[in-house]
N, C-alpha and C positions, 0 to 999 in steps of 0.2 A: 249819570250812572254812578252807582256806589261801588267802590272797590272793596273786595272781600279778600282778606288775607288768610288763607288756609295754612294749617301746620305743614311746614316743609320737612316732613318725615316720610321715609319709605314705609308705607303701611302694609302689613301682611294681609293676605286675602281673608276676609271674614272679620277683620277687626273693626271696632267702632271708633271713628275719629274723634278728636277733641273738638272744643268750640272753635269757631272762626272769628277773627277780629275784623271789625268794619272800620273803614276810613272815616266814617262820620262820627265815630266815638273818639275818645282821647287816644293818644299814641299808645299808652299802656292800659291794660284791661282792668276791670274791677276785681276785688278780692275773691269773688265767687266764680271767677272765670275758670271753666273746666279745662284742666291741662291733659288729663287722660281718663279713659273710660275702659271698663271691662268689655269683653266680647258681647255680653248681653245688654250693653248700654248703661250699666250702672256706673255712677261717678266714682272714680278711683282717687284722683288728686285734683285739687284746685289751687289757684294762684296763691292764696293766703298761706297754705301749709308750707312747712319747712322741708318736706320730702315730696318730690315729684316722682311718682312711680310710673316709669315708661315701659315696664315689662310686657304689657300686652302688645306693644309695637316692636318688640324684639322678635325678629324672624324665627329664632330658635326657641323662644319662650323662656329665655334666661332672665334672671333677676337683673333689672336695669333701673336703679334708683339714683336720682340726682339729689343729693342731700345739701340743704342749706343750714343744717344744725351744726355749725362749725365749732360751737363751744358747749356741746353736750345738751343736757336737759336743764341746766341751771337757769336762773332768771336772767334775761337779757336786758341790758341797759339800752338807752336811746342810741348810743353810738353803734352798738352791735346791730340793733334793728335797722339803722340806716345803711350799714354795710350789706346786710342780708337783702334789703329791698333793692339796692343797686345790683347785687348779684342776680336776683330774680329778673330784673329788667334786662340784663345782658343775655340771660338764657332765653327770655321771651323774644328778644330781637333775633337771636340765632334760629329759633324755631319758627317764628311767625313773620317778622317784619323784613328780614333780609331778602335780597334777590339772589336768584341762582337755583341750582338743582337741589332736590331734597337731600337731607343728610340721613345716614344710618344712625340708629340709636347708639351704637358703639362710638360713633364719632362725637355725638352730643355728650356722651359720658366723658370723653377725653377733654372737651371744652369745660365740662363741669368740674373736673379735677383741677384744671388751670384756674378757674374762677375761685374755687375754694382756697387754693394756695394764695391767690391775690388777696382774698378777704382776710386771711390770717395775717398776712404781711401788713396790710393796711391797719389792722387793729393794733398790732405791735408798734407800728410807726406813728400811730395816732393821726392818721389821715383818712380821707374817704377814698372810695374807688374812683370817683370822678377826678379827684386831685391826682391820684396815681396815674391815670391814663393820660392826663395832660402834661405830666412832668417827665421829660425824657430821662432825667437823672434817676428818678425813682424807679422807672421801668428797668433801667440798666442794673441798678443795685438789686432789684428783685430777682432778676435772672441770675446774677452772681451768687445770691444767697440761696435761692430755691433750687438752682441747678439748671444746667444748659438744656435739659430735656424739655423744659417749658418754652424755650426760645422760639421754636418754629410755630407752635400753637399761638403764642402771644402775637407774633407777627401777622399771622392769618386773621386773628381777631381784630387787631388794629387796622388792617387793610379793609376789612369788612365795614367797620364803624366809620372809617374815613370816607367811604363812598356815600354815607348817609348824612343828612342834615343835622348838624350838632344842636341846633335850637329845638329840634324835635326829639332827638334821643336823649339829650342832656349830658352827652359825653363828648368833650373836646379832646381830640387825639393828638399826641405828639407828632412832629413833622416826619416826613419820609427820610429826610437827611439824618435824623436822630436814630434811625434804625440801623445805620451802618455798623456800630459796635455790637448790636444785638445779632445782626446777621453773621458777624464773624464768630460769635459764640455758638450760634446754631450750626454753622459749618464745621467748627471744631468739634462740637458734640457728635455730629454725624460721622466724622472721620474716626472718632473713638469707638464707634459701634462696629467692631470688626466683624467680618463675614463669618458665618457659622463654620466651624472647623470640620473638615471631612474626617471620617474615622479611618485611621491607618489600616492597611489591608490585613495585617496580622490580627489586630484587635477586632476588625470587621468579621473575619472568619471565625474567630473564637466566640464572638457574641452570637452569630447566627447558629453555630453548632450548639451552643448552650441552650438556645431557645428550643431547638428540636429535641434535645435531650430532656429538657424540662417538661415538655409536653408528654414525652414517652414515660417519664417517671410519674407524672400525675395520672395518666391513663391507667397505670398499673394499680393505683389505689383509689381511683375516682369513685367507683361504686360504693366502697365502704365509707369513704370520707363524706359523701353526700348523704348516705343513709344515717350515719351517726349524727351529723349536724341537723338533719331534718327531725330526728327523734328528740334532740335537745330543744330545738326551737318550737316544736309543736307540743311539748310536754306541758300540761296544764299547771303542774306544780312550778315549773320553771317560769311560766308566764306570770303566775300569781306572785312569785317571790320578787319579781322585778317591779310589780305594781305596789305590793304591800310593804316592801322593804324588809326590816328586821323580823316582822311577824312570820314570814315564811322563808327566811334566808337559809334555815337549816335544811329545808327540803331541796333547795337549789344546790347547796354544797354536797348533799348526799348524792344527788344526781351526777355531780362532777366526779365524785369518788368512784361511782359505778362505771363511769366512762373510762377511768384509768384501767379497770380490770378487763374490759371487753375489747379494747382496741388491739388490733393485730400487730404482730411484730413488724410487718411491712409498713403499715401506716405510721407506727411510732418512729421507725427509722426515717421515713420520708420527712416527717415533721422535724425530727432532731437535726437532720442534715441542713435544714434551712433555718435553724435557730428557733424553732417553734416547739411548744409543748402540747401535751394532750389536754386541751382546754377549749371551751366553746369559742372564745375570741381568737385563739390561734387557728382553729379550723376556719373561721371566717377570714382570717388573714390569708390563709392558703387559697381560698376562693378568689380573693382580690388579686393575689399574685399570679394565678393562672389566667385571669382576665387580662392583666397587664402583659403577660407573655404572649397571648394570642394577638393582642392589639399591636404589640411591638413588631411581631413577625409581619403583620399586614402592612405596617408602616415601611418596613425594610423592603418589601417586594411590591409596593404600589406607588410610593412617593406621595401618598395623600397627607394632608395636613391633619393636625390633632383633632379639631372639631369635625372634620369631614368623616373621620372614622368613628368618633365618639357618637355621632348622630346617625350612623349607618343602621338600617333596620335589620330585623331578624333574618329576612329573606334577601339579604344584600348580595349574596354570591350568585352570579348568573354564568351560564356557559353558552358559548356561541361556536358553531361549527362553520368554518369558511374554507373552501377548497380542501376539504377532508381533514383539516386541522382543528383541534378543539382549543378554544381560548377561554380563559377564566377572567371574569370581570367582577369588580366590586362596585355596586351601584349605591350611590348615596347622594348627598346634596352639598353644594358649595355656595358661599355668600360673597366671594370676591367679585368685584366689578359688577355687583348687582344690588348695591345699596343696602346690604345686610339682609336681604330677603333670600332664603334658600331656593336654589334652582337645581334641577336634576343634573347629575354628572356621573361618569363612571371612570374607573381606573383599571388598567390591565394588570393582572397579577399572575403568579405562577401556579402550577398544579398543586404544589405542596400546601398552598394556602387553604385549599378545601378542607384539609384535616384540621387546621387551626380554627376555621370558621365553624365547623361542626362541633368542636369542643366548646367554643363560645356559645353556640346555640344550646347545648345541653346545660351549661351553667345558667344561661338566660331563663330557660324553662324552670329551673330549680328556684331561682330568685323570684321569678314571677309568681310562682305558687305560694311562696312565703309572703310576698307583698299583698296578696289578695286578702289576707287577714286584717290589713290596715285600711284597704280600699275595697269594701264589699261591692261597689258598683262596677268594678272591673269584670269583664267577661270571664267566664270560667275557662274558656279555651283561648289560648294565646293567639293574637292576631299578628301574623308574621309580617304584614305590610305596615303595621303601626308601631309595634313594640320594638324598642331599641335592642340591637344585638348585645351591646355592652351595657346592660342594665346595671344601675348602681348597686354595689354590694352593701350599701348603707341600709337597704331594706331588711337586711338580716339582723340589724341591731334594733334595740328598743330605745325609746326616749328621744332625746334631742339629736342624736346622731342620725336618725332615720330621716330621709327626705320627706317633706310635708306634702308633696304632690306626686302623683304616679308618673311612671315612664320618664324618670330622670336618668341622665347618662352617668357613667363612671367618671368621676373627676379626681384624678390622682396625678402625681408627678413621677416620671420614670426614675428620677434620681433617688426617690424614697423607696424604691422597690428593686434594689440592686441584687436581691436574692434570686431573681429570675435568671441571672447569669451564673447560677451555681456551677462551680467546677471550671469556669472560664478564667483564663489568666488575662485580666484587664489592666495589669500594671504597665505603666508607660516605660518603655525601654529606649535606649539610645537609637536603635534602628528605627523606631517609630517616629522619633523627633527628626531624624535625618530624612525620612520619607516626607514628612510635613514640610520640611525646609526645601525639598525638591519641588513640591507642589506650589508653594508660595515663598520665594526667596527673599521677599521684602518684608516679611513679618517676623518679629522677634519671638519665635515660639518658646524658646527656653526661658524667656523673662516673664512669661505669663504664668501666674501662680497655679492655674488649674492644669497646666501641662508640665509640671515638675517631674523630674526623673524619679521613678518608683511610686508615684502617686497613681491612684486608680483613675482610669479614663472617665471623665465626667459625661456619662451617656445621657443624651437627650433625643427625643423623637425627631426633632427637626434635623438632627445630624444624619439620619437615614435619608431624609429628603434631599440633603445636600450631597451625600455620598453616592446615591444611585445615579444621578446624571453625570457626576464626575467620572466614575469608573466606567459607566456606559459609553461615554464619548471617548474615553481613553482607549477602549477596545476597538474603536473604528467601526463599530456596528450600529451606532446610534447617532443620528444627526441632531442639530439644534432644533429643527422643526419638530422632530419626533419628541424631543425633551419638552418642548413647549406644550405639545398636546398631552403628553404623559402627565406633566405636573400642573396642567391647567394654568399656565402663565398668560399674562395679558399680552406680552410681546416676546419676540424672539430674542431681543436684547436681554431680557430677564433670564431666559434660558441659558444664554451665553454666560451671564453673571454666575448662575448656579454651577456651571461646569468650568469655572475658572480654575486653571491649573491642570486641566485634563491632558495637555500636551506633555507634561512632566510626570503625570501620575503613573503608577504601576498598572500593568495590564492584569487585572485580577482574574480574568477568564483564561489566562494562559496556564493557570495552575493545573488544569485538567487537560492533558494532551490528547485525550480521546474525544473531547467535546468537539462538535461540529464548528463551534466558534473558533476554537484553536486552529483547526485545519484551515478554515477560511482565512484567518489572520496570517498564518504562515505562508499560504499560497498567494495572498493578495499582492505583495511586492513583486513576486515573480511574474504573475499575470500582467501586472501593470507595466513591468519592464518589457515583456514580450510584445505587448501591444505597441509600446513606444518604438521598439526596434522595427516591428513590422510596418507600421504606418508612416514612420518618419525617417529613421536612420537608414534602413535598407530599402525604402520605397523608391521606385523610379518615376512616380507620378509627380506632377508639378504641385508645389505648395507655396503659400504666401502667408504673410502675417508675422507677428512677433515670435510665435512659437517656432516657426520654420527658420527664422533668422537666428534664434537661440541655438537650434540644433546645428546649423551650419557653422556657427562661430565657436561653440563650446563642446560639441560632441564630435562632429565629423573632423574637426581640426585636430582632435586628439589622435585620430588615426584608428579606425575600427578594423579589427582583424576578423577572426572567425566569429560565428554566431555565439559560441560558448564564451569567448573572451568578452564580447560586447555585452552579453547578458549579465555576466558577473559585474562588469563596470556599471551598467545602468541600474542593476538591482541594488548595488551598494548606494548609488546616488538616491534612489527612491527611498531606501530605508532611512537615509539621513535627512530626508525631506527636501533635498536640493532639486529633485526632479519629480514631477507629478504628471499624470496623463489620464485623460478619459475621452472617449469618442463623443463627438457631437454630430448634429445633422449636417454641418458645414465642414467638418474635419475633425479637429481635436482641441482639447483645452488643457493647459498646463497649470491650472489653479488647483491647489490642494483643497479637498472638501467640496461641498456643494456649490453650484453657481449662484451668485448673488447679483448678476448683471442682467440676465435675460428676463424680460417681463412677459408673462403668460406664454404665448406661442410665437413671439416675434424673434426673427433671426438677425435683425439689424444690429442688436447689441454685440453679437459675436464679431461683426466686422470691425467695430471700434474697440474691442476688448484688448488690453495689453497682454493677455495670457493666451489668446486664441491663435489657432493655426487653421487656415482655410485651404481645403483641398479642391483642386480645379474640377475634378469629376463630380464631387458632391455638390459644389456650387452650381454647376451646370444642371444637375438633376433638380435642385431646389428651384432654380429659375424656371425650368420647364413646368414643374408642378404649380408654381405661383402664377404662371401665365394662364394655365387652365383654370385655376381657382378664381382669378380675377374675371375671366370671361363669363363665369357663371353668375357673378354678382350683378344686381340691378344697377344700370348706369345712373349716375347722379346721386347715389346714396353716400352717406358718410362712411359706411363700411368699405365700399369700393374705392373711395378716395384714399382711405388709409392703406388699403392693400396695394393700390397702384403706387403709392409713395414708397412702400417697402420694395416693390418690384423694381422701381427706378433706381433705388440705392444699391440693390444687388447687381443690376446690370452695370452701373457705373463702376462698382468695385471690380467686376469681371474685366472690364475694358482697361481699368487703371493698373491692375496687377498682372493680368495674363494676356492683354492685347486683344 
């Protein structure tokens, strides 16, 4: 039986795979071995070439090229060629010969950057890559010179090569013991990567208000701005001037002068307030800014990642009515935990997002209409299920700045478009730093250069993704499991990581006293205290368990007077977090937050829980229902055996605690 080694890459649907390697051949392929193919089967890259284009295998269609041209286009000497060949062999092992799950193209690009840095280091050190991987001293010096960011990837590469036969691969790897100093560097580098800073509440409110105002200002001049820009871009004289250069430049400048005279006072003022002039390129910049405005608002009220919104379609906004309530959803795709291949997902957003999506849709229609002049094969009518909502504003430009393929997303950085927060005070104050210090007391906020007093807050899209769960959980209305579903996290632990500091964060929803959330939050401690008094303190029923013992020792021993005095005392303890209470099927629980002990529908965990209180009447009722339930199950089955074991534990607890 001949072993066939297929490329271990997550291939998108409809893509044409590269060649397969056979065990009967040599360990490494011939020079004409096909590394990648277009969707139509046409060869795109082969092993001999110094650029392996893996773009067809990128789930989102982004440019993904692994380059081995480390020294440009100059003539390569024999030493350079040997290093490049070794680099290609490493990439071939990563894609074809290794064992394990397929990699995403983005992961292979990370390995490609590491191998490129290794190649340049080896050339400067006058050694080969084979010598580099076998010498523990060289590997350590490389990490110290190139940076600790490569340490984790190098350890992963070494571990993979170590599991293979060195006489086959040609790479002898340094020992595991030699990895100890490299692991220390990797750990230190990881600790340097501080968690994304949440936006202080004052700046948060200023930024969100500015986004709403920015949209309102744009809507006032939108019709004229798009009309003027369309006239300029579709003017034949303007188009010829860009193609013929100086031969028709006078016609272009004449058109610009005419624009100065026809622009309204409102549009001129809108542009001037944002540092823009009455010029074609400034009108294009205004289009980009409003796209960034809409995208930023959706980030703030959905928690989606950058590319998850960048690749959202024109018809991404959906509405669902459940129990008479209308919910707004943003439907897009995500690649996390799916090998880089997009899969459908949705994010819950607010009602105000509809206004921003509709504005983005109008801009998308405008850009799509202009882009058809470059791509005649595009349908005349925009396909809302295929066209991206945030279509690249680069299609408005001519020449090199315009994307070479249709349906490209807007690729910008929020830090370069601070104008969208026009009128907002984003300067960092002492109160903002104190708030950050309350959220994370162990971080030296004032020593970080980006958070200096008086500096403008360094706004990033991922800060909204960090701030949303933080303040949501601080309000007491959002649980970790909800945050996990909302942000599409792999585990609940990651949701907890994103909401770090929520216990000390300010309650941003308390700013509006008329909001239902504010009413709920204000009444929650009182309601919890009343239930605590009713079920435990003033109850005449029999209780058992750690919670009942806590009440006898620390509450009743204080001496409870009238219900009013008791309520004030308990409510104060609840507000301080010293007392918590929620009803359960067996009695009550004194653990703050959701239960993390009970599995599925089993009650046995409550019996052994250090925060539980067991009420005799409820325990008897559960035992009666459990007896009836067990009798209905088929004798001898695994399900009945499990339920009988639970019934036995309940009865034993009943006898042990209540006689």
